[in-house]
LOVEX-327335 format. One record per residue (C-alpha): residue number from 1; residue in three letters; x, y, z. Coordinates in nm, 3 decimals. Each point is the difference from the previous one (the first is absolute). Layout:
NUM  ALA  X  Y  Z
...
This chain:
1  UNK  8.025  -3.027  -10.058
2  UNK  0.214  0.064  0.334
3  UNK  0.229  -0.258  0.064
4  UNK  -0.161  -0.165  0.298
5  UNK  -0.317  -0.031  -0.269
6  UNK  0.228  -0.117  -0.273
7  UNK  0.117  -0.300  0.274
8  UNK  -0.389  -0.082  0.117
9  UNK  -0.104  0.010  -0.381
10  UNK  0.278  -0.272  -0.068
11  UNK  -0.081  -0.255  0.285
12  UNK  -0.372  0.036  -0.120
13  UNK  0.053  -0.100  -0.341
14  UNK  0.246  -0.286  0.159
15  UNK  -0.300  -0.139  0.222
16  UNK  -0.269  0.031  -0.302
17  UNK  0.251  -0.221  -0.193
18  UNK  0.307  -0.174  0.215
19  UNK  0.014  -0.275  -0.282
20  UNK  0.023  0.267  -0.285
21  UNK  0.232  0.262  0.177
22  UNK  0.208  -0.271  0.190
23  UNK  0.190  0.278  0.204
24  UNK  0.073  0.351  0.160
25  UNK  0.326  0.169  0.061
26  UNK  -0.008  0.225  0.280
27  UNK  0.326  0.255  0.015
28  UNK  -0.077  0.103  0.376
29  UNK  0.234  -0.011  0.334
30  UNK  -0.087  -0.068  0.318
31  UNK  -0.257  0.265  0.096
32  UNK  -0.371  0.040  0.141
33  UNK  -0.108  0.057  -0.340
34  UNK  0.149  -0.377  -0.097
35  UNK  -0.200  -0.112  0.241
36  UNK  -0.302  0.167  -0.036
37  UNK  0.070  -0.156  -0.348
38  UNK  0.055  -0.374  0.101
39  UNK  -0.307  0.037  0.234
40  UNK  -0.211  0.101  -0.284
41  UNK  0.126  -0.289  -0.218
42  UNK  -0.129  -0.246  0.278
43  UNK  -0.298  0.111  -0.122
44  UNK  0.050  -0.238  -0.334
45  UNK  -0.260  -0.272  0.031
46  UNK  0.248  -0.301  -0.038
47  UNK  0.255  -0.161  0.256
48  UNK  0.292  0.167  0.063
49  UNK  0.369  -0.110  0.036
50  UNK  0.293  0.178  0.107
51  UNK  0.327  -0.101  -0.176
52  UNK  0.329  0.058  0.137
53  UNK  0.274  0.095  -0.239
54  UNK  0.250  -0.307  0.092
55  UNK  -0.220  -0.270  0.028
56  UNK  0.136  -0.310  -0.121
57  UNK  -0.112  -0.288  -0.224
58  UNK  -0.136  -0.215  0.314
59  UNK  -0.264  0.248  0.087
60  UNK  -0.104  0.098  -0.354
61  UNK  -0.030  -0.330  -0.132
62  UNK  -0.056  -0.251  0.265
63  UNK  0.157  -0.233  0.161
64  UNK  0.005  -0.360  0.134
65  UNK  -0.176  -0.020  0.393
66  UNK  0.292  -0.175  0.138
67  UNK  -0.162  -0.066  0.358
68  UNK  -0.346  -0.123  -0.151
69  UNK  0.176  -0.230  -0.251
70  UNK  0.190  -0.149  0.207
71  UNK  -0.297  -0.048  0.261
72  UNK  -0.241  -0.118  -0.242
73  UNK  0.220  -0.209  -0.229
74  UNK  -0.188  0.183  -0.287
75  UNK  0.154  0.308  -0.200
76  UNK  -0.159  0.301  0.103
77  UNK  0.098  0.333  -0.167
78  UNK  -0.009  0.376  0.127
79  UNK  -0.191  0.232  -0.232
80  UNK  0.198  0.299  -0.113
81  UNK  -0.097  0.302  0.038
82  UNK  -0.044  0.083  -0.407
83  UNK  -0.236  -0.331  -0.006
84  UNK  -0.347  0.166  0.138
85  UNK  -0.275  0.164  -0.132
86  UNK  -0.015  0.314  -0.170
87  UNK  0.176  0.229  0.245
88  UNK  0.141  0.380  -0.024
89  UNK  0.348  -0.031  0.110
90  UNK  0.169  0.290  0.167
91  UNK  0.397  0.013  -0.072
92  UNK  0.180  0.268  0.229
93  UNK  0.351  0.103  -0.061
94  UNK  -0.039  -0.131  -0.356
95  UNK  0.322  0.168  -0.130
96  UNK  0.201  -0.249  0.191
97  UNK  -0.215  -0.308  -0.089
98  UNK  0.206  -0.307  -0.047
99  UNK  -0.034  -0.084  -0.376
100  UNK  -0.147  -0.329  0.067
101  UNK  -0.282  0.118  0.150
102  UNK  -0.046  0.233  -0.269
103  UNK  -0.028  -0.281  -0.266
104  UNK  -0.186  -0.209  0.188
105  UNK  -0.275  0.326  0.072
106  UNK  0.039  0.039  -0.370
107  UNK  -0.069  -0.379  -0.074
108  UNK  -0.312  0.005  0.242
109  UNK  -0.166  0.329  -0.173
110  UNK  0.077  -0.154  -0.379
111  UNK  -0.249  -0.314  0.107
112  UNK  -0.274  0.222  0.021
113  UNK  -0.156  -0.116  0.331
114  UNK  -0.069  0.372  0.050
115  UNK  0.229  0.055  0.237
116  UNK  0.151  0.357  0.037
117  UNK  0.292  0.204  0.197
118  UNK  0.053  0.307  0.140
119  UNK  0.385  0.088  -0.016
120  UNK  0.123  0.297  0.276
121  UNK  0.291  0.180  -0.186
122  UNK  0.177  0.132  0.313
123  UNK  0.367  0.045  -0.129
124  UNK  0.234  0.306  0.044
125  UNK  0.260  -0.033  -0.263
126  UNK  -0.055  0.018  -0.355
127  UNK  0.145  -0.307  -0.073
128  UNK  -0.293  -0.167  0.206
129  UNK  -0.282  -0.154  -0.212
130  UNK  -0.236  -0.247  0.001
131  UNK  0.066  -0.325  -0.229
132  UNK  -0.113  0.073  -0.348
133  UNK  -0.214  -0.289  0.007
134  UNK  -0.182  0.125  0.237
135  UNK  -0.050  0.323  -0.119
136  UNK  -0.098  -0.170  -0.314
137  UNK  -0.318  -0.138  0.114
138  UNK  -0.109  0.271  0.171
139  UNK  -0.244  0.190  -0.138
140  UNK  0.038  0.351  0.192
141  UNK  0.253  0.183  0.179
142  UNK  -0.072  0.312  0.307
143  UNK  0.225  0.206  0.184
144  UNK  -0.127  0.094  0.363
145  UNK  0.359  0.184  0.047
146  UNK  -0.056  0.339  0.142
147  UNK  -0.314  -0.044  0.107
148  UNK  -0.134  0.129  0.359
149  UNK  -0.266  -0.118  0.181
150  UNK  -0.187  0.335  -0.091
151  UNK  -0.031  -0.118  -0.354
152  UNK  -0.154  -0.390  0.138
153  UNK  -0.354  0.012  -0.016
154  UNK  -0.251  -0.286  0.061
155  UNK  -0.072  -0.302  -0.274
156  UNK  -0.236  -0.226  -0.028
157  UNK  0.009  -0.300  -0.273
158  UNK  -0.325  -0.033  -0.243
159  UNK  -0.175  -0.270  0.157
160  UNK  -0.139  -0.120  -0.379
161  UNK  0.365  -0.085  -0.078
162  UNK  -0.131  -0.381  -0.163
163  UNK  -0.272  0.198  -0.204
164  UNK  0.262  0.258  -0.138
165  UNK  0.198  -0.279  -0.115
166  UNK  -0.285  -0.089  -0.182
167  UNK  -0.043  0.255  -0.167
168  UNK  0.359  0.114  -0.087
169  UNK  0.022  -0.295  -0.231
170  UNK  -0.310  0.114  -0.209
171  UNK  0.129  0.382  -0.038
172  UNK  0.079  0.067  -0.368
173  UNK  0.300  0.132  -0.093
174  UNK  0.068  0.222  -0.291
175  UNK  0.166  -0.191  -0.333
176  UNK  0.286  0.255  0.013
177  UNK  0.101  -0.049  0.364
178  UNK  0.185  -0.286  0.017
179  UNK  0.243  0.134  -0.269
180  UNK  0.026  0.288  0.095
181  UNK  0.092  -0.113  0.383
182  UNK  0.268  -0.195  -0.190
183  UNK  0.187  0.227  -0.164
184  UNK  -0.013  0.239  0.271
185  UNK  0.209  -0.274  0.199
186  UNK  0.219  -0.004  -0.261
187  UNK  0.084  0.382  0.017
188  UNK  0.052  -0.003  0.369
189  UNK  0.228  -0.312  -0.027
190  UNK  -0.199  -0.279  0.155
191  UNK  0.077  -0.336  -0.120
192  UNK  -0.227  -0.205  0.229
193  UNK  -0.285  -0.135  -0.215
194  UNK  -0.238  -0.015  0.331
195  UNK  0.020  0.404  -0.011
196  UNK  -0.258  0.006  -0.239
197  UNK  -0.244  -0.248  0.112
198  UNK  0.027  0.162  0.336
199  UNK  -0.083  0.303  -0.131
200  UNK  -0.311  -0.069  -0.159
201  UNK  -0.131  -0.211  0.234
202  UNK  0.025  0.275  0.270
203  UNK  -0.140  0.242  -0.230
204  UNK  -0.292  -0.261  -0.040
205  UNK  -0.027  -0.035  0.386
206  UNK  0.038  0.373  0.059
207  UNK  -0.297  0.033  -0.249
208  UNK  -0.230  -0.248  0.178
209  UNK  0.063  0.175  0.313
210  UNK  -0.147  0.254  -0.146
211  UNK  -0.267  -0.106  -0.117
212  UNK  0.078  0.050  -0.350
213  UNK  -0.046  -0.282  -0.267
214  UNK  0.289  0.103  -0.262
215  UNK  0.359  0.139  0.114
216  UNK  0.063  0.395  -0.074
217  UNK  0.289  0.223  0.008
218  UNK  0.006  0.005  0.422
219  UNK  0.012  -0.376  0.042
220  UNK  0.242  -0.016  -0.264
221  UNK  0.230  0.311  0.186
222  UNK  -0.006  -0.187  0.333
223  UNK  0.060  -0.338  -0.135
224  UNK  0.359  0.194  -0.163
225  UNK  0.056  0.149  0.326
226  UNK  -0.045  -0.313  0.211
227  UNK  0.183  -0.263  -0.226
228  UNK  0.262  0.217  -0.202
229  UNK  0.107  0.221  0.211
230  UNK  0.247  -0.190  0.195
231  UNK  0.104  -0.233  -0.342
232  UNK  0.114  0.257  -0.177
233  UNK  0.404  0.029  -0.124
234  UNK  -0.038  0.302  -0.196
235  UNK  -0.170  0.322  -0.053
236  UNK  -0.068  0.138  -0.364
237  UNK  0.049  0.388  -0.054
238  UNK  -0.340  0.127  -0.087
239  UNK  0.002  0.200  -0.327
240  UNK  -0.201  0.325  -0.036
241  UNK  -0.366  -0.094  -0.172
242  UNK  0.004  0.110  -0.409
243  UNK  -0.236  0.235  -0.047
244  UNK  -0.341  -0.099  -0.069
245  UNK  -0.088  -0.095  -0.390
246  UNK  -0.314  0.107  -0.119
247  UNK  -0.281  -0.297  -0.106
248  UNK  -0.309  -0.053  -0.106
249  UNK  -0.284  0.082  0.245
250  UNK  -0.181  -0.306  -0.083
251  UNK  0.267  -0.287  0.003
252  UNK  0.077  0.194  0.328
253  UNK  -0.336  -0.072  0.163
254  UNK  -0.015  -0.327  -0.181
255  UNK  0.335  -0.111  0.188
256  UNK  -0.044  0.211  0.341
257  UNK  -0.139  -0.312  0.193
258  UNK  0.280  -0.259  -0.118
259  UNK  0.250  0.207  0.104
260  UNK  -0.093  0.114  0.321
261  UNK  -0.133  -0.393  0.078
262  UNK  0.325  -0.158  -0.119
263  UNK  0.254  0.216  -0.058
264  UNK  0.188  0.238  0.299
265  UNK  0.266  0.215  -0.051
266  UNK  0.335  -0.152  0.066
267  UNK  0.119  0.301  0.200
268  UNK  -0.315  -0.049  0.255
269  UNK  0.137  -0.354  0.114
270  UNK  0.349  0.129  0.035
271  UNK  -0.137  0.217  0.216
272  UNK  -0.147  -0.192  0.187
273  UNK  0.315  -0.222  0.062
274  UNK  0.201  0.330  0.074
275  UNK  -0.224  0.068  0.264
276  UNK  0.044  -0.325  0.213
277  UNK  0.370  0.005  -0.084
278  UNK  0.214  0.163  0.314
279  UNK  0.178  0.294  -0.089
280  UNK  0.361  -0.130  0.036
281  UNK  -0.141  -0.319  -0.218
282  UNK  -0.131  0.255  -0.260
283  UNK  0.329  0.179  -0.068
284  UNK  0.191  -0.337  -0.001
285  UNK  -0.286  -0.162  -0.281
286  UNK  0.051  0.359  -0.197
287  UNK  0.352  0.002  -0.017
288  UNK  0.041  -0.368  -0.084
289  UNK  0.250  -0.061  0.298
290  UNK  -0.009  -0.374  0.153
291  UNK  0.151  -0.122  0.298
292  UNK  0.338  -0.102  0.048
293  UNK  0.056  -0.380  0.073
294  UNK  0.031  -0.121  0.327
295  UNK  0.381  0.041  0.090
296  UNK  -0.024  -0.102  0.419
297  UNK  -0.298  0.075  0.216
298  UNK  0.223  0.021  0.329
299  UNK  0.052  -0.353  0.031
300  UNK  0.174  -0.278  -0.060
301  UNK  -0.130  -0.281  -0.285
302  UNK  -0.192  -0.273  0.144
303  UNK  0.140  -0.333  0.043
304  UNK  -0.119  -0.369  0.027
305  UNK  0.159  -0.203  0.263
306  UNK  -0.055  -0.289  0.225
307  UNK  0.089  0.112  0.346
308  UNK  -0.169  0.306  0.073
309  UNK  -0.260  0.277  -0.069
310  UNK  -0.318  0.068  -0.129
311  UNK  -0.114  -0.375  -0.061
312  UNK  -0.102  -0.099  -0.314
313  UNK  -0.202  -0.281  -0.132
314  UNK  0.193  -0.339  0.036
315  UNK  0.108  -0.131  -0.353
316  UNK  0.084  -0.342  -0.099
317  UNK  0.370  -0.105  0.004
318  UNK  0.223  -0.303  -0.059
319  UNK  0.137  -0.170  0.329
320  UNK  0.389  0.142  -0.065
321  UNK  -0.182  0.357  0.084
322  UNK  0.140  0.179  0.252
323  UNK  -0.292  0.191  0.114
324  UNK  -0.211  -0.131  0.328
325  UNK  -0.302  -0.230  -0.105
326  UNK  -0.364  0.156  0.094
327  UNK  -0.173  -0.288  0.186
328  UNK  -0.329  0.125  -0.020
329  UNK  -0.004  0.129  -0.391
330  UNK  0.194  -0.404  -0.054
331  UNK  -0.287  -0.136  0.156
332  UNK  -0.264  0.189  -0.186
333  UNK  0.169  -0.096  -0.311
334  UNK  -0.010  -0.416  0.101
335  UNK  -0.330  0.001  0.158
336  UNK  -0.227  -0.009  -0.361
337  UNK  0.213  -0.304  -0.110
338  UNK  -0.034  -0.197  0.334
339  UNK  -0.267  -0.219  -0.101
340  UNK  0.140  -0.119  -0.268
341  UNK  0.343  -0.062  0.114
342  UNK  -0.154  -0.185  0.299
343  UNK  -0.153  -0.257  -0.279
344  UNK  0.311  -0.056  -0.129
345  UNK  0.207  -0.064  0.351
346  UNK  -0.223  -0.078  0.242
347  UNK  0.221  -0.083  0.234
348  UNK  0.160  0.358  0.035
349  UNK  -0.134  0.188  0.334
350  UNK  -0.034  0.331  0.033
351  UNK  -0.008  0.259  -0.307
352  UNK  0.202  -0.092  -0.315
353  UNK  0.219  0.251  -0.146
354  UNK  0.206  0.000  -0.328
355  UNK  0.293  0.236  -0.076
356  UNK  -0.246  0.221  -0.229
357  UNK  -0.229  0.067  0.299
358  UNK  0.312  0.155  0.152
359  UNK  -0.073  0.425  0.029
360  UNK  0.245  0.212  0.090
361  UNK  0.018  0.326  0.255
362  UNK  0.045  0.352  -0.220
363  UNK  0.032  0.333  0.162
364  UNK  0.016  0.336  -0.169
365  UNK  0.257  0.285  0.158
366  UNK  0.104  0.341  -0.146
367  UNK  0.330  0.063  -0.038
368  UNK  0.161  0.274  0.158
369  UNK  0.133  0.281  -0.180
370  UNK  0.393  0.131  -0.013
371  UNK  0.059  0.390  -0.062
372  UNK  0.367  -0.008  -0.097
373  UNK  0.120  0.393  0.046
374  UNK  0.307  0.014  -0.202
375  UNK  0.162  0.375  0.050
376  UNK  0.250  0.172  -0.202
377  UNK  0.217  0.146  0.292
378  UNK  0.272  0.187  -0.176
379  UNK  0.122  0.340  -0.049
380  UNK  -0.133  0.309  0.219
381  UNK  -0.353  -0.047  -0.074
382  UNK  0.049  -0.369  0.199
383  UNK  -0.136  0.158  0.387
384  UNK  -0.303  0.111  -0.164
385  UNK  -0.078  -0.342  -0.220
386  UNK  0.039  -0.207  0.309
387  UNK  -0.191  0.199  0.242
388  UNK  -0.289  -0.028  -0.250
389  UNK  0.043  -0.364  -0.032
390  UNK  0.037  -0.034  0.366
391  UNK  -0.335  0.189  0.070
392  UNK  -0.166  -0.186  -0.282
393  UNK  0.093  -0.311  0.164
394  UNK  -0.116  0.059  0.309
395  UNK  -0.343  0.105  -0.169
396  UNK  -0.081  -0.249  -0.200
397  UNK  0.064  -0.254  0.327
398  UNK  -0.282  0.165  0.186
399  UNK  -0.177  -0.167  -0.257
400  UNK  0.179  -0.354  -0.037
401  UNK  -0.188  -0.154  0.270
402  UNK  -0.349  0.071  -0.225
403  UNK  0.187  -0.089  -0.313
404  UNK  0.194  -0.273  0.101
405  UNK  0.316  0.168  -0.145
406  UNK  0.338  -0.044  0.103
407  UNK  0.270  0.319  -0.114
408  UNK  0.391  0.018  -0.049
409  UNK  0.233  0.250  -0.117
410  UNK  0.292  -0.051  -0.206
411  UNK  0.254  0.319  -0.037
412  UNK  0.254  -0.004  -0.288
413  UNK  0.276  0.265  0.027
414  UNK  0.383  -0.025  -0.109
415  UNK  0.103  -0.344  -0.143
416  UNK  -0.297  -0.202  0.082
417  UNK  -0.341  -0.057  0.199
418  UNK  -0.087  -0.078  0.363
419  UNK  -0.283  -0.162  0.172
420  UNK  -0.058  0.256  0.235
421  UNK  -0.369  -0.169  0.125
422  UNK  -0.056  -0.340  -0.036
423  UNK  -0.371  -0.133  -0.064
424  UNK  -0.189  0.116  0.300
425  UNK  -0.379  0.096  0.186
426  UNK  0.168  0.156  0.271
427  UNK  -0.038  0.401  0.041
428  UNK  0.236  -0.017  0.289
429  UNK  0.263  -0.191  -0.157
430  UNK  -0.027  0.234  -0.283
431  UNK  0.066  0.316  0.153
432  UNK  0.284  -0.153  0.205
433  UNK  0.181  -0.108  -0.386
434  UNK  -0.105  0.337  -0.119
435  UNK  0.128  0.221  0.241
436  UNK  0.348  0.052  -0.171
437  UNK  0.050  0.008  -0.360
438  UNK  0.297  -0.004  -0.174
439  UNK  0.017  0.196  -0.332
440  UNK  0.237  0.180  -0.308
441  UNK  0.252  -0.201  -0.246
442  UNK  -0.136  -0.120  -0.388
443  UNK  -0.333  -0.137  -0.124
444  UNK  0.078  -0.375  -0.029
445  UNK  -0.353  -0.028  -0.140
446  UNK  0.033  -0.355  -0.143
447  UNK  0.111  -0.113  0.348
448  UNK  -0.320  0.131  0.141
449  UNK  -0.256  -0.179  -0.274
450  UNK  0.245  -0.281  0.087
451  UNK  -0.060  -0.058  0.359
452  UNK  -0.332  0.095  -0.046
453  UNK  -0.070  -0.224  -0.235
454  UNK  0.153  -0.286  0.203
455  UNK  -0.156  0.080  0.303
456  UNK  -0.367  -0.013  -0.232
457  UNK  0.137  -0.382  -0.077
458  UNK  0.044  -0.066  0.381
459  UNK  -0.361  0.125  0.069
460  UNK  -0.150  -0.211  -0.249
461  UNK  0.162  -0.297  0.111
462  UNK  -0.175  0.093  0.345
463  UNK  -0.330  0.042  -0.133
464  UNK  0.009  0.381  -0.031
465  UNK  -0.119  0.215  -0.265
466  UNK  0.259  0.264  -0.051
467  UNK  0.007  0.385  -0.133
468  UNK  0.335  0.190  -0.072
469  UNK  -0.049  0.311  0.023
470  UNK  0.309  0.235  -0.103
471  UNK  0.065  0.377  0.106
472  UNK  0.299  0.110  -0.198
473  UNK  0.098  0.318  -0.261
474  UNK  0.107  -0.320  -0.257
475  UNK  0.335  0.166  -0.085
476  UNK  0.184  -0.341  0.036
477  UNK  0.396  0.033  0.010
478  UNK  0.109  -0.290  0.172
479  UNK  -0.007  -0.375  -0.175
480  UNK  -0.079  -0.348  0.162
481  UNK  0.386  -0.019  0.011
482  UNK  0.039  0.280  0.180
483  UNK  0.196  0.246  -0.259
484  UNK  -0.117  0.326  -0.028
485  UNK  -0.127  -0.042  -0.398
486  UNK  -0.289  0.209  -0.044
487  UNK  -0.077  -0.171  -0.362
488  UNK  0.059  -0.357  0.207
489  UNK  -0.247  0.075  0.280
490  UNK  -0.224  0.078  -0.260
491  UNK  -0.006  -0.318  -0.147
492  UNK  0.029  -0.170  0.319
493  UNK  -0.348  0.170  0.103
494  UNK  -0.176  -0.076  -0.304
495  UNK  0.138  -0.374  -0.016
496  UNK  -0.156  -0.021  0.371
497  UNK  -0.328  0.168  -0.070
498  UNK  -0.032  -0.262  -0.261
499  UNK  0.025  -0.256  0.224
500  UNK  -0.215  0.136  0.252
501  UNK  -0.278  0.007  -0.297
502  UNK  0.057  -0.354  -0.045
503  UNK  -0.096  -0.142  0.338
504  UNK  -0.306  0.224  -0.018
505  UNK  0.104  0.211  0.327
506  UNK  -0.228  0.288  0.035
507  UNK  0.186  0.321  -0.009
508  UNK  -0.023  0.391  0.093
509  UNK  0.225  0.253  -0.108
510  UNK  0.010  0.334  0.197
511  UNK  0.182  0.231  -0.165
512  UNK  0.121  0.261  0.257
513  UNK  0.208  0.279  -0.286
514  UNK  -0.098  0.344  -0.025
515  UNK  -0.105  -0.066  -0.343
516  UNK  -0.081  -0.350  -0.119
517  UNK  0.233  -0.260  -0.111
518  UNK  -0.043  -0.158  -0.368
519  UNK  0.220  -0.267  0.082
520  UNK  -0.145  -0.088  0.317
521  UNK  -0.322  -0.008  -0.182
522  UNK  0.123  -0.196  -0.272
523  UNK  0.176  -0.268  0.321
524  UNK  -0.409  0.008  0.126
525  UNK  -0.126  -0.096  -0.357
526  UNK  0.240  -0.312  -0.016
527  UNK  -0.081  -0.148  0.324
528  UNK  -0.383  0.061  -0.080
529  UNK  -0.032  0.199  0.328
530  UNK  -0.165  0.323  0.088
531  UNK  0.209  0.359  -0.060
532  UNK  -0.119  0.285  0.233
533  UNK  0.186  0.324  0.009
534  UNK  0.043  0.139  0.367
535  UNK  0.253  0.306  0.001
536  UNK  0.018  0.100  0.392
537  UNK  -0.214  -0.259  0.099
538  UNK  -0.077  -0.050  0.349
539  UNK  -0.053  -0.341  0.244
540  UNK  -0.396  0.050  -0.036
541  UNK  0.009  0.052  -0.372
542  UNK  0.212  -0.326  -0.042
543  UNK  -0.177  -0.187  0.226
544  UNK  -0.322  0.114  -0.219
545  UNK  0.141  -0.089  -0.331
546  UNK  0.091  -0.366  0.131
547  UNK  -0.378  -0.033  0.190
548  UNK  -0.132  0.136  -0.382
549  UNK  0.232  -0.209  -0.200
550  UNK  -0.103  -0.333  0.182
551  UNK  -0.337  0.080  -0.043
552  UNK  -0.023  0.110  -0.345
């Protein structure tokens, strides 16, 4: 079965029983094949509604029609986008969906009204993923990546979808099939309780589509392919088959039909799952590796304020709240109680507003990220390391406008550290400040860490998310008090590393020695940071390492 045939078959099963299968996840970036599949999806005979990943609660749940209510002196409500007859929701950029939209869409699917959805996974990075609440409810997952127009073929959904749905409910299920589906789910590390039910329903529906009255091996294989493959979290090693033991011929004949109709070899079903997995994902499952937790995405953290940013739903607050009052939201909150309040105070003119009706404006903005380069400028190799840092800073600034990044440069040499470049996004200013860089002297590593930590704390007070990038050979020999004491210098550096860890600052330590320095790796562990050994690193390598660390 080609990927295109697999995609159209999954869409057909969803069209036959949208209430039972709930959804379909399509892994595809914008392309002609992507558009062609969406055109075919329009053949599903139910209303189609396109959602946006950042839709607000008012749009989804409905709100008071303020103008009609004030005009007619009667409470008039606008229906929410989810309050409708059974519909097929299309959700583009599903990997960026707002948590509220994800929760409300999941709740709508669980209501049992017959809604279904198609989620388009258009993410680029591995960290971008559709919320688990949606992937758990969607029966099928397909991928259109890598398909060209030559792989596309015209397709038409069956006209007797309702009849097929009725026939599917009457397809006979062999007794051992449910138990086998549950056992296979456990083998693949699938914890969802919905998966075996969805797989069984898919096998029934496919059997009905093929005009069969009972589930056979082909139906089971296809159901496992479509339902289990994207949910698998591990891939067990298959052992070699044991030599067949001779058995009584009569007993074999009496059990042949039962075995063929009730039980399928587990390796056959596992092969179906493997065939549906991308090769890179199959390798990860086979090796048991897991994705690393997110430490950063190249942008700062989300912040909720009351002055600027993307508008959020208004929230109730006290009179002493310094936030600005949202007049429209306040009126919407007060309108349902006007009739009761007018009866209690007939002498009052106009709407009666209570303190509990006050709603305040809220906004969400992304905090800027500050990359603090702390560069070891001591010794004979100082000029090379400073040149690397200079090139890396300039390269990262080229992407700063897209990622909202600021950069700063701290050089430590001699007896203390020096701020060569305060936080900036100006490429012109950066080149001017980096034109002449001093070097030579001892290695006051603790002073460099102290200066970087102070700058990070100051940036946090200004709403920035700071990341410290340390380039050094790790051979600290100058203590915080300026004394040339290697032992005290190491202890001071470890103390600063623990303080940085307690502040929760993100750190990246780049070891520039020819051979990896154990002490520097231990220092990175104390900061709970990332350690990278890069002997003879150039500016491009440093920039790539920083970018990879921020997106890992």
